[in-house]
N, C-alpha and C positions, 0 to 999 in steps of 0.2 A: 687749407688744401694747397698752399703754395709756400715753398720754403723761404722765399724772399719776404713775403708778408709776415711769416713767423719770426724771421730774423729782425725785421723792422720793429715789430711789437716787443720782442725781447730787449732790444737796445733802448726803446723808450722806457720800459719798466726798470731797467738797470740804472737809468738816470735819476730815479726817485731816491730820496734820502733813506726811505725804509728798506730799499733793496741793495744798499751798499754791502759788498762782500758776499752777496748771495751767489751760489753756484747754480746757474741756470743754463740748461742744455736743451737742444732741439732733438727730438726723437721721431721716428716714423712708426706708424701703425697701419693696420689694414682698414679699408673702408667699412667692412662689415662690423668690426669692433667699434669704430667711431660712431656708426649709426646706432648700434646697440646701446652705447653709453649715452648718446645725446637724446634718445627717445625717452629716457627717464627724466621727465621734466616736472614731476609732481613735487617731491620734496628733496630730490637730489640723491646722490649715492653716499653711503656712509664712508667716513674716513677712519683713520686710525685713532681718533680721539676716544679716550676711555669713557665708560658710562659713569654717571654721577652715583656714588655709593649711597647717598642719602635719598635722592629722589628716584633713582633707577631709570633715568631718561638720558637720551643723547642730546647733545647740543643741536640747536636748530640751524637753519641756513644763515640766519642773521648773526648767529654767534660763532660761525666758522666751523660748525660740526658736520656740514654736508658739502659735497662737491657736485657741481653741475657742469656738463660738457656742452659745447656749442660748436657746430660745424661752420667754419667761415669760408665762403667760396673765394676763389682766386680773383683778385682785381684785374689781373691781366686778361683772363678769359671773359670776364664780364665786359671789358672794353671791346673785345672782338665780338661778343654776343650782341652788342648794340647795333651792329651793321647787318645782322642776320634777321631772317624772317621768323616771327614768333618771339621777339625779344620780350613781349609782355609776360611770357611764361616764367621768366626769371626775375620779374619785378622791375623791368626797365620801362617805365611809363612816361617818359619824357615826351615833349611835344614833337621832337625830331630825334633822329639817330645821333646827330651831332651833340645834342644836349645830354643824352645818356652817356656817350663816350667821354664828353668833357667832365661829367660828374665822376666817372670811374677813374679819372686821372687825379682826383683830389685825395686828400688824406682820409684816414678812417674816421676821425671825428666829424669831418665835413659830410661824409657819406652817411654816417649814422644820424646826424642832425637833420639832413635832408629827408631821409627815409622816415624819421619820426614825424616831421611835418606832413609828409604825404599820407601817413597812416591817419593822422588826426583829421586832415582834410577829407579823406575818403570816408572815414567814420561819420563825420558831420554830414556829408552829402547823402550817405545812405539813410541816416536817421531822418534828415529833412525830407527826402523823397518818400519814405514810408509814412511820415506824418501827413504830408500833403495829399498823397494818393490814398491813404487809409487802406492799405492792402495787407497789413500785418506782416507775415513772414515771406510773402511773395516778392521775388527779386524784380527790380525794375529793369527792363531791357530797352536800351536806347536804339532808336532807328537810325540807319545810316552810319553806324559805327562798325568798325572791324569786328567780325564775330569773335576773334580771339580776345579782344578787350572785354566783350560781354561775358565770355566764358571764364576769364581769369581776373575778374574783379577782386577776388580775394588776395591776389598777389600785389595789389597796389600798396606801396609802402613797405614791402618785404623783399628780401633778396633770396633767390634760389640758386641752386648749383647747376651751372649750364653744362649740357652735353650736346655735341654737334653731330649733325647727320646730313649726308649728301645722297639724294636718291640715286644718282648714277653709280655709286660705289657699292659693291657687294663683295663679300668675303666667302671663300670656299676652301675648306681644309680637306684635301683628298684623303689623307690617312684616317682622320676622324670620321669622314663620310663613309668610308668602307667599313670601319669597325662598328659604327652605330647604324649602318644601313640607312643613312639619311643623306640624300643627294641635294637637299635644298641649300641654297646660298644664304649665308648669314648676313644680317644687317648690322654693320659696325656703328657704334656710337662713340665718338671721340671726346675725351676730356680736354683735349687741347686743340684749338683752332689751327695752330701751326702744324701739328701732326696730320690733321685732315688735309690741309693744303699740300703738304709734302707727299702724302700718299696719293692724292689726286694727280699731282704732276707725274709721279712715277707710273701710275696706271695709264695715263695718257701717253707717256713716252713709249710704253711697251705695247700699246694697242696697234693692231695691224692697220686700221684706218682711223687715224687721230682726227681727221677732219669732221667726223660725225660726233665727236665729243667736244663740248664747249671749252674754250680756253680757261674761263673762270668758273669755278664750281658754284652752284646754287646751294648755299648752306642754310639749313634750318636748325634752330636751337630749341632744345627741350629742357624741362626741369627734371633733374635726376630723381627727385623724390616722387614725382608723378610717374616716371617710367618704372621705378622699383615697385611702387604700390600697385601699378597696373599689372606687372608681371606676377606679383604675389597673388593678386585677385584672380588672374587667369589660371594660375596653377591650382588654386583652390577649386575653381569651377571644374577643371579637368579631373581632379581627384574626387570631387563629389559625384561627377558623372560616372566615374569608374565604380564607385561604391554602389550607386543606384543600379548600374548595369549588373554587378554581381548579385545584388539583392533580387532583382527582377528576373534574372536568368537570361533567357534568349530574347526577351522583349526588347525591341530597338528603342533607344532613347532619342527623341527628336527635340531639336531646339526650336522654340516658337519665336518668330520674329514678326513684329507688327509693321506693315508697310505704311506708306504715306496716306493711302486712302482708307486706312483703318482695318483692312483685311489681315488675317493672321496667316502667315506663310510658314510652313514647316520645312526645315532642312535637316538632313541627317548628320551633317558635320559642318561646323563653322570654325574657320581658323582666323585668329586675330593677328598672327604674325609675330607676336611677342616672344614666342618660343625660339625664334631665330635671331633675337637681339643678342649681340655680344659687345661688351665694353672694352675699349682700347685705352689703357692708362696713359697718363701724361709721361712722355719720354724724359722730359726734364726732371720731373719728380722721381722717376725711376732711377735715373743716374745719381741723384742726390741721395736716395735711399741706399744705393750700393756703396757710395762713398763713405757715408757715416757708418755703414756696417763694417767696412774694412778698417776704418780708423778706430771704432769703438767709442765708448762713452768717456774714456779717460780716467775712470776710477781704478785705483790700485786694489787688487784683490790677492788674497792668499799670503800676505806678509805676516810673519809672526812678530810679537813684541821683541824689542832689543834685550839682549841678556845683560843682567847687572854686572857692573865692573867688579873684578877681583874674584869672580866665582867661575869655576870651570864646570860647565854643564854639558 
């Protein structure tokens, strides 16, 4: 998700003996297409390799017949995510923020090896706790630990895609608000920590009373995949409620909520706020995408073969 990381990996691959003379380029794609390709993690996507005429089967992943995609989060943004609240959501489980930031300054092999050791340690710890407590599938909750660490134990040893949020920042588009009859302010989630800080400084400079706004933003980091799946789940619930409403006619649909004391409280409408979330792309990646779109991929197209000598065609 960062062009510098892609260039660095490309240069490392071109240094291999097997890659000499290979024409390798960096292209840009949409996040929706990248997610759609990367979720196919079972046997991978089929390539252009032909089917065996004798057996009628395609080559497997070990034989080079299938292609699998992987979304690699930007090291730059993970470095900034180490200083934000909720860094455990994106797999930063170091003892301190400085340890996580120092790890993200290392090379990709070092980060990968460290994450593999963390996964093994977390797996051994969970297995040991289950065996000692004899609780089966019930998760062990540690007392006196940050609730985020108890909630995101599954992210220990894995790396997520960070998106940044500042509670003081809201976005309102007057034109779309009038067209859609929606006057609610949107909640921006930034892919770049630098873009968030820049927007925060602009908002503070344009404010009538800047003294009420803190000089430094309080930034919280979330995992992109958690946000996307939560939005998809919320949209499914809304669609399901509309289908039930049409089936039942004029009967009102109530959402049942269980309170802390065990009583069931019914509400006619519950808003999660996810419908107001809007993603702000990384301006650095956007400029890179525009630049390669103008330059093109460098391939020559539309040329006909040269005419033979001595023939007038």
